[in-house]
C-alpha positions as CSV (number, residue, x, y, z in Angstrom):
1,X,-35.6,-2.2,-76.7
2,X,-33.5,-3.1,-79.7
3,X,-34.8,-6.1,-81.7
4,X,-31.9,-8.6,-81.9
5,X,-33.1,-10.2,-85.0
6,X,-31.2,-9.7,-88.3
7,X,-33.0,-7.8,-91.0
8,X,-34.1,-10.4,-93.5
9,X,-35.2,-9.2,-96.9
10,X,-38.4,-7.3,-97.4
11,X,-41.6,-9.3,-96.8
12,X,-42.8,-8.3,-100.3
13,X,-39.7,-9.7,-102.0
14,X,-40.2,-12.7,-104.2
15,X,-38.2,-15.9,-103.7
16,X,-36.3,-15.2,-106.9
17,X,-35.3,-11.8,-105.5
18,X,-34.1,-13.5,-102.3
19,X,-31.9,-15.7,-104.5
20,X,-29.5,-12.8,-105.2
21,X,-26.8,-13.9,-102.9
22,X,-23.5,-12.5,-101.7
23,X,-21.8,-14.4,-104.5
24,X,-23.0,-11.7,-106.9
25,X,-20.8,-9.2,-105.0
26,X,-17.7,-11.3,-105.7
27,X,-16.8,-10.2,-109.2
28,X,-13.1,-10.9,-108.9
29,X,-11.8,-14.5,-109.1
30,X,-10.8,-16.0,-105.8
31,X,-7.0,-16.9,-105.7
32,X,-6.5,-20.6,-106.4
33,X,-4.3,-20.9,-103.4
34,X,-7.1,-20.0,-101.2
35,X,-9.5,-22.4,-102.8
36,X,-7.1,-25.3,-102.5
37,X,-6.3,-24.5,-98.9
38,X,-10.0,-24.4,-98.1
39,X,-10.5,-27.8,-99.8
40,X,-7.7,-29.3,-97.8
41,X,-9.8,-29.2,-94.6
42,X,-12.1,-31.9,-96.2
43,X,-8.9,-33.9,-97.0
44,X,-7.8,-33.5,-93.4
45,X,-11.0,-34.4,-91.6
46,X,-12.3,-37.2,-93.9
47,X,-10.2,-40.1,-92.4
48,X,-12.3,-39.9,-89.3
49,X,-15.5,-40.6,-91.3
50,X,-13.9,-43.0,-93.7
51,X,-11.5,-45.0,-91.6
52,X,-12.8,-44.7,-88.1
53,X,-16.5,-44.5,-88.5
54,X,-17.4,-46.3,-91.8
55,X,-14.8,-48.9,-92.9
56,X,-12.2,-49.9,-90.3
57,X,-12.3,-48.9,-86.6
58,X,-15.9,-49.0,-85.7
59,X,-17.1,-51.9,-87.9
60,X,-14.1,-54.2,-87.6
61,X,-12.9,-53.4,-84.0
62,X,-15.6,-51.8,-81.8
63,X,-18.4,-54.0,-83.2
64,X,-16.6,-57.3,-82.9
65,X,-18.4,-59.0,-80.0
66,X,-16.0,-61.9,-79.9
67,X,-13.0,-59.6,-79.7
68,X,-14.5,-57.7,-76.8
69,X,-15.5,-60.9,-75.1
70,X,-19.2,-60.1,-74.7
71,X,-21.1,-63.5,-74.4
72,X,-24.8,-63.3,-75.4
73,X,-24.0,-60.3,-77.7
74,X,-23.6,-60.5,-81.5
75,X,-22.0,-58.1,-83.9
76,X,-25.5,-57.1,-85.0
77,X,-26.4,-56.2,-81.4
78,X,-23.3,-54.0,-81.0
79,X,-24.0,-52.4,-84.3
80,X,-27.5,-51.5,-83.2
81,X,-26.3,-50.2,-79.8
82,X,-23.6,-48.0,-81.4
83,X,-26.2,-46.6,-83.8
84,X,-28.5,-45.6,-80.9
85,X,-25.6,-43.9,-79.0
86,X,-24.6,-42.0,-82.1
87,X,-28.2,-41.0,-82.4
88,X,-28.2,-39.5,-78.9
89,X,-25.1,-37.6,-79.8
90,X,-26.9,-36.2,-82.8
91,X,-29.6,-34.8,-80.5
92,X,-26.9,-32.8,-78.7
93,X,-25.9,-31.4,-82.1
94,X,-29.4,-30.3,-82.8
95,X,-29.5,-28.5,-79.5
96,X,-26.2,-26.6,-79.6
97,X,-24.9,-26.4,-83.1
98,X,-27.4,-23.8,-84.4
99,X,-26.7,-21.2,-81.7
100,X,-23.0,-21.8,-81.8
101,X,-23.0,-21.1,-85.6
102,X,-25.2,-18.1,-85.1
103,X,-22.9,-16.6,-82.4
104,X,-19.8,-17.2,-84.5
105,X,-21.3,-15.3,-87.4
106,X,-22.2,-12.4,-85.2
107,X,-18.8,-12.2,-83.7
108,X,-16.8,-12.8,-86.9
109,X,-14.7,-15.7,-85.5
110,X,-15.8,-18.5,-87.7
111,X,-12.3,-19.6,-88.5
112,X,-11.2,-19.4,-84.9
113,X,-13.9,-21.8,-83.8
114,X,-13.3,-24.1,-86.7
115,X,-9.8,-24.4,-85.3
116,X,-11.1,-25.2,-81.8
117,X,-13.5,-27.9,-83.0
118,X,-10.9,-29.4,-85.3
119,X,-8.5,-29.6,-82.3
120,X,-11.1,-31.4,-80.2
121,X,-11.7,-33.8,-83.1
122,X,-8.0,-34.6,-83.2
123,X,-8.0,-35.3,-79.5
124,X,-11.1,-37.5,-79.5
125,X,-9.8,-39.5,-82.5
126,X,-6.5,-40.1,-80.8
127,X,-8.2,-41.1,-77.6
128,X,-9.7,-44.1,-79.3
129,X,-6.3,-45.7,-78.8
130,X,-7.2,-46.2,-75.1
131,X,-10.3,-48.4,-76.0
132,X,-8.9,-51.8,-75.2
133,X,-10.6,-55.1,-76.4
134,X,-12.4,-55.8,-73.2
135,X,-16.2,-55.9,-72.2
136,X,-15.9,-52.8,-70.1
137,X,-14.5,-50.7,-72.9
138,X,-17.3,-51.0,-75.5
139,X,-19.4,-48.2,-74.0
140,X,-16.4,-46.0,-73.6
141,X,-15.5,-46.5,-77.2
142,X,-19.1,-45.9,-78.4
143,X,-19.3,-42.7,-76.4
144,X,-16.0,-41.5,-77.8
145,X,-17.2,-42.2,-81.3
146,X,-20.4,-40.3,-80.7
147,X,-18.5,-37.4,-79.1
148,X,-16.1,-37.2,-82.1
149,X,-19.1,-37.3,-84.5
150,X,-20.7,-34.3,-82.6
151,X,-17.4,-32.3,-82.8
152,X,-17.0,-33.2,-86.5
153,X,-20.5,-32.0,-87.4
154,X,-20.1,-28.7,-85.5
155,X,-16.8,-28.0,-87.1
156,X,-18.3,-28.7,-90.5
157,X,-20.9,-25.9,-89.9
158,X,-18.1,-23.3,-89.8
159,X,-16.3,-24.9,-92.8
160,X,-19.4,-24.9,-95.0
161,X,-20.1,-21.3,-94.3
162,X,-16.6,-20.4,-95.6
163,X,-17.7,-21.5,-99.1
164,X,-18.9,-18.0,-99.8
165,X,-15.3,-16.7,-99.1
166,X,-13.7,-19.0,-101.7
167,X,-16.1,-19.1,-104.7
168,X,-18.1,-17.0,-107.1
169,X,-21.5,-17.7,-108.6
170,X,-19.9,-19.2,-111.7
171,X,-17.6,-21.4,-109.7
172,X,-19.4,-22.4,-106.6
173,X,-20.4,-25.8,-107.8
174,X,-16.9,-26.7,-108.9
175,X,-15.4,-25.4,-105.6
176,X,-17.9,-27.3,-103.5
177,X,-17.3,-30.4,-105.5
178,X,-13.5,-30.0,-105.2
179,X,-13.7,-29.9,-101.5
180,X,-15.8,-33.0,-101.3
181,X,-13.6,-34.7,-103.8
182,X,-10.5,-33.8,-101.8
183,X,-12.2,-35.4,-98.8
184,X,-12.8,-38.7,-100.6
185,X,-9.2,-38.6,-101.9
186,X,-7.9,-38.2,-98.3
187,X,-10.0,-41.1,-97.2
188,X,-8.6,-43.3,-100.1
189,X,-5.0,-42.6,-99.2
190,X,-5.5,-43.3,-95.5
191,X,-7.4,-46.5,-96.3
192,X,-4.6,-47.6,-98.6
193,X,-2.0,-47.0,-95.8
194,X,-4.1,-49.1,-93.5
195,X,-4.2,-51.9,-96.0
196,X,-0.5,-51.8,-96.5
197,X,0.1,-51.9,-92.7
198,X,-2.4,-54.8,-92.3
199,X,-0.7,-56.8,-95.1
200,X,2.7,-56.3,-93.3
201,X,1.3,-58.0,-90.2
202,X,0.7,-54.8,-88.3
203,X,4.6,-54.6,-88.0
204,X,4.6,-57.4,-85.5
205,X,1.8,-56.1,-83.3
206,X,-1.4,-57.9,-82.6
207,X,-4.4,-56.9,-84.6
208,X,-6.2,-55.0,-81.8
209,X,-3.1,-52.9,-81.1
210,X,-2.7,-52.2,-84.8
211,X,-6.3,-51.1,-85.1
212,X,-6.0,-48.8,-82.1
213,X,-2.9,-47.2,-83.6
214,X,-4.9,-46.6,-86.8
215,X,-6.9,-44.1,-84.7
216,X,-3.7,-42.3,-83.7
217,X,-2.6,-42.1,-87.4
218,X,-5.9,-40.5,-88.3
219,X,-5.5,-37.9,-85.6
220,X,-2.0,-37.0,-86.8
221,X,-3.3,-36.8,-90.4
222,X,-6.0,-34.3,-89.4
223,X,-3.5,-32.2,-87.5
224,X,-1.1,-31.9,-90.4
225,X,-3.4,-31.3,-93.2
226,X,-5.8,-28.8,-91.6
227,X,-3.0,-26.3,-91.4
228,X,-3.3,-24.8,-95.0
229,X,-6.8,-23.5,-94.4
230,X,-5.8,-21.5,-91.3
231,X,-2.8,-20.0,-93.1
232,X,-4.5,-19.0,-96.4
233,X,-8.2,-18.4,-95.8
234,X,-9.0,-15.1,-94.0
235,X,-11.4,-14.8,-91.1
236,X,-14.9,-13.7,-92.1
237,X,-16.0,-10.2,-91.0
238,X,-18.8,-10.0,-88.4
239,X,-22.2,-10.2,-90.0
240,X,-23.8,-6.8,-90.6
241,X,-26.9,-6.2,-88.5
242,X,-26.2,-9.1,-86.1
243,X,-25.9,-7.7,-82.6
244,X,-24.2,-10.1,-80.2
245,X,-26.5,-11.6,-77.5
246,X,-25.9,-14.0,-74.7
247,X,-26.1,-17.8,-75.2
248,X,-29.7,-18.3,-74.1
249,X,-31.0,-15.2,-75.9
250,X,-29.5,-16.8,-79.0
251,X,-32.3,-19.4,-78.9
252,X,-34.9,-16.6,-78.9
253,X,-33.2,-15.1,-82.0
254,X,-33.1,-18.5,-83.6
255,X,-36.8,-19.1,-83.3
256,X,-37.6,-15.5,-84.5
257,X,-35.4,-16.1,-87.5
258,X,-37.2,-19.3,-88.4
259,X,-40.6,-17.6,-88.1
260,X,-39.4,-14.7,-90.2
261,X,-38.0,-17.0,-92.8
262,X,-41.3,-18.8,-93.1
263,X,-43.1,-15.6,-93.8
264,X,-40.6,-14.0,-96.1
265,X,-38.7,-16.7,-97.9
266,X,-40.8,-19.9,-97.8
267,X,-38.9,-21.6,-100.7
268,X,-35.7,-21.4,-98.7
269,X,-37.5,-22.6,-95.6
270,X,-38.8,-25.8,-97.4
271,X,-35.4,-26.5,-98.9
272,X,-33.8,-26.4,-95.5
273,X,-36.4,-28.9,-94.3
274,X,-36.2,-31.2,-97.3
275,X,-32.4,-31.2,-97.4
276,X,-32.3,-31.9,-93.6
277,X,-34.1,-35.1,-94.2
278,X,-32.2,-36.5,-97.2
279,X,-28.8,-35.3,-95.9
280,X,-29.3,-37.4,-92.8
281,X,-30.0,-40.4,-95.1
282,X,-26.9,-39.6,-97.1
283,X,-24.8,-39.5,-93.9
284,X,-26.3,-42.9,-92.8
285,X,-25.1,-44.6,-96.0
286,X,-21.4,-44.0,-95.3
287,X,-21.8,-44.3,-91.5
288,X,-23.0,-47.9,-91.7
289,X,-21.5,-49.0,-95.1
290,X,-18.6,-50.8,-93.5
291,X,-20.9,-52.5,-91.0
292,X,-23.2,-53.7,-93.8
293,X,-20.2,-55.1,-95.8
294,X,-18.8,-56.9,-92.8
295,X,-21.9,-58.3,-91.1
296,X,-24.6,-58.6,-93.8
297,X,-22.4,-59.5,-96.7
298,X,-19.6,-61.3,-94.8
299,X,-16.6,-59.2,-95.9
300,X,-13.5,-59.9,-94.0
301,X,-11.1,-57.1,-92.8
302,X,-9.3,-56.9,-96.1
303,X,-12.5,-57.0,-98.1
304,X,-14.1,-54.1,-96.2
305,X,-11.0,-51.9,-96.5
306,X,-10.5,-52.6,-100.2
307,X,-14.2,-51.8,-100.8
308,X,-13.7,-48.6,-98.9
309,X,-10.8,-47.6,-101.1
310,X,-12.7,-48.3,-104.3
311,X,-15.9,-46.6,-103.0
312,X,-14.0,-43.5,-102.2
313,X,-12.3,-43.4,-105.6
314,X,-15.7,-43.7,-107.3
315,X,-17.3,-41.1,-105.0
316,X,-14.4,-38.7,-105.4
317,X,-14.4,-38.8,-109.2
318,X,-18.2,-38.5,-109.4
319,X,-18.3,-35.6,-107.0
320,X,-15.7,-33.6,-108.8
321,X,-17.4,-34.2,-112.1
322,X,-20.8,-33.4,-110.7
323,X,-19.5,-29.9,-109.8
324,X,-19.3,-29.1,-113.5
325,X,-22.8,-30.3,-114.1
326,X,-23.9,-28.2,-111.1
327,X,-22.5,-25.0,-112.6
328,X,-23.8,-25.8,-116.0
329,X,-27.3,-27.1,-115.3
330,X,-28.1,-26.1,-111.7
331,X,-27.8,-28.0,-108.4
332,X,-31.5,-29.0,-108.3
333,X,-31.2,-31.4,-111.2
334,X,-28.1,-32.9,-109.7
335,X,-29.8,-33.5,-106.4
336,X,-33.0,-35.1,-107.9
337,X,-31.0,-37.4,-110.1
338,X,-28.7,-38.5,-107.3
339,X,-31.4,-39.1,-104.7
340,X,-33.5,-41.1,-107.2
341,X,-30.6,-43.3,-108.1
342,X,-29.8,-43.9,-104.4
343,X,-33.4,-45.1,-103.6
344,X,-33.6,-47.4,-106.6
345,X,-30.1,-48.9,-106.1
346,X,-30.6,-49.2,-102.3
347,X,-33.8,-51.2,-102.9
348,X,-32.0,-53.6,-105.2
349,X,-29.1,-54.1,-102.7
350,X,-31.6,-55.0,-99.9
351,X,-33.8,-57.2,-102.1
352,X,-30.8,-59.1,-103.7
353,X,-28.7,-59.4,-100.5
354,X,-28.9,-63.2,-100.4
355,X,-27.0,-63.4,-103.7
356,X,-23.8,-62.6,-101.8
357,X,-20.9,-60.1,-101.9
358,X,-21.1,-59.4,-105.6
359,X,-24.4,-57.5,-105.0
360,X,-22.7,-55.2,-102.5
361,X,-19.8,-54.6,-104.8
362,X,-22.0,-53.5,-107.7
363,X,-24.7,-51.8,-105.7
364,X,-22.4,-50.3,-103.0
365,X,-20.2,-48.6,-105.6
366,X,-23.2,-47.3,-107.5
367,X,-24.5,-45.8,-104.2
368,X,-21.1,-44.2,-103.6
369,X,-21.2,-42.5,-107.0
370,X,-24.5,-40.8,-106.0
371,X,-23.8,-39.7,-102.4
372,X,-21.1,-37.1,-103.0
373,X,-23.0,-35.3,-105.9
374,X,-26.1,-34.9,-103.7
375,X,-24.1,-33.6,-100.8
376,X,-22.0,-31.1,-102.7
377,X,-24.9,-29.8,-104.8
378,X,-26.9,-29.2,-101.7
379,X,-24.1,-27.0,-100.3
380,X,-23.7,-25.0,-103.5
381,X,-27.5,-24.6,-103.8
382,X,-27.7,-22.9,-100.4
383,X,-24.8,-20.7,-101.2
384,X,-26.6,-19.5,-104.4
385,X,-29.8,-18.6,-102.7
386,X,-28.6,-17.2,-99.4
387,X,-29.5,-13.4,-99.4
388,X,-26.5,-11.0,-99.7
389,X,-25.2,-10.2,-96.2
390,X,-27.1,-13.0,-94.6
391,X,-25.0,-16.0,-95.6
392,X,-24.1,-16.8,-92.0
393,X,-27.7,-16.8,-90.8
394,X,-28.9,-19.1,-93.6
395,X,-26.0,-21.5,-93.1
396,X,-26.8,-21.5,-89.4
397,X,-30.4,-22.5,-90.2
398,X,-29.0,-25.1,-92.6
399,X,-27.2,-26.5,-89.6
400,X,-30.3,-26.1,-87.4
401,X,-32.6,-28.1,-89.6
402,X,-29.9,-30.6,-90.5
403,X,-28.8,-31.3,-87.0
404,X,-32.4,-31.3,-85.7
405,X,-33.0,-34.4,-87.9
406,X,-29.6,-36.0,-87.7
407,X,-30.8,-38.6,-85.2
408,X,-33.2,-40.1,-87.7
409,X,-30.7,-42.2,-89.5
410,X,-28.9,-43.9,-86.6
411,X,-32.2,-44.3,-84.6
412,X,-34.1,-45.8,-87.6
413,X,-31.1,-48.0,-88.3
414,X,-31.1,-49.4,-84.8
415,X,-34.9,-49.5,-84.6
416,X,-35.3,-51.6,-87.8
417,X,-32.6,-54.0,-86.7
418,X,-34.3,-54.4,-83.4
419,X,-37.8,-54.9,-84.9
420,X,-36.5,-57.5,-87.3
421,X,-35.1,-59.6,-84.4
422,X,-31.5,-58.5,-84.8
423,X,-31.1,-58.9,-88.6
424,X,-28.8,-56.0,-89.6
425,X,-29.8,-55.9,-93.3
426,X,-33.2,-54.4,-92.2
427,X,-31.3,-51.3,-91.1
428,X,-30.9,-50.5,-94.8
429,X,-34.7,-50.1,-95.0
430,X,-34.6,-47.3,-92.4
431,X,-32.0,-45.4,-94.4
432,X,-33.9,-45.8,-97.7
433,X,-37.1,-44.5,-96.0
434,X,-35.3,-41.3,-94.9
435,X,-33.9,-40.8,-98.5
436,X,-37.3,-41.3,-100.1
437,X,-39.1,-38.9,-97.8
438,X,-36.4,-36.3,-98.4
439,X,-36.7,-36.7,-102.2
440,X,-40.4,-36.3,-102.2
441,X,-40.2,-33.1,-100.0
442,X,-37.5,-31.7,-102.2
443,X,-39.6,-32.2,-105.4
444,X,-42.2,-29.8,-104.0
445,X,-39.7,-27.0,-103.2
446,X,-39.9,-23.9,-105.3
447,X,-36.5,-22.4,-105.8
448,X,-35.2,-19.3,-107.6
449,X,-34.6,-19.5,-111.3
450,X,-30.8,-19.6,-111.0
451,X,-31.0,-23.0,-109.3
452,X,-33.8,-24.6,-111.3
453,X,-31.5,-25.8,-114.0
454,X,-31.1,-22.9,-116.4
455,X,-27.5,-23.2,-117.6
456,X,-27.2,-19.6,-118.6
457,X,-28.0,-18.4,-115.1
458,X,-24.9,-19.8,-113.6
459,X,-22.3,-19.0,-116.3
460,X,-19.9,-16.2,-115.9
């Protein structure tokens, strides 16, 4: 009987040897057109996270208990309930995303499925228009948000794996940072359009209708700007040595791969685990930032959206700049610096919250400057250490571990709010706890020399 497992590197190979990735095989520069087209998917998809989830639709519409006419419920209560529902959606991601990514790698249809998931994201985002401001619609809206979040995360698995198709070892940090920076820029522009529309009085519409139409606008944005990737970036070839198996057999292969990775490439294994923890904390910051601004610090609609615009400007600039530091000094140093800054500043924001909105302006923007660099450096790090010919498998495991822990942030957010008696600010403590644990785990990870911070290792 043929063993369906892919052939990982020799058990006697060192971690440094495993760090020779497929990027070494790409000696020719990647056409700039292809790089820009790839980065535009981040631009296209980001308004869902920025406008819908973080700063406008969910915090200012779905979590408004008075607007939805829910007596006995507060905005804090709705925030906690939505967090728990999103957490349940994340459990679904953990169950299905790993094998979906694995099967796409084996079949060589990564771009095809990115297109399918992007289409479903567009449909789910547009469907938010039908969530009317009435008590019976809150659950419908929260489930739609959770569903769209699941689709967005699964689509991102395929998108991240494409990084090896649009970069070389000397440019991977910059390309990864460019994509994330484009995402923040897309979020900025959409938020600016929302502000302009709100200042115009929603063109004569009532506020609830205007906010529901914002969801439609985000769906159209994603549809238009995702097109360049599908025109310019070629489909990946099927992974060598990866026979196609049925869906349930994919789970057997998955567990065999994890066990084999533990035996043969333990440094990569521990990075996957540590990054899964802190990446969930990073996602939690932007997921609940708008809710914190509106509920804990008393920002009105205009204040939340303006903060979102400025935060995305700061995050976009810092992320693009950090890509240069990534290529020059290695992604590990970028990650440690960013996570340390996040924990320290987060503690200050929580401790000084009674001083008012100025604390969130200063602390929140500083947090925004650290989040993007940690995210993009993690992506480039994995690209550097993925063994040649096994990029899809390693990115699949990156998704496996990340999605397996992606319920921590929303669940701890909701749990800390509930334990504090409904005080939303305590949800911040849950997010900081996840970041701190992830940082400690990452500090103990032993990585190949080329990602330790030796500048010469990453220069062309």
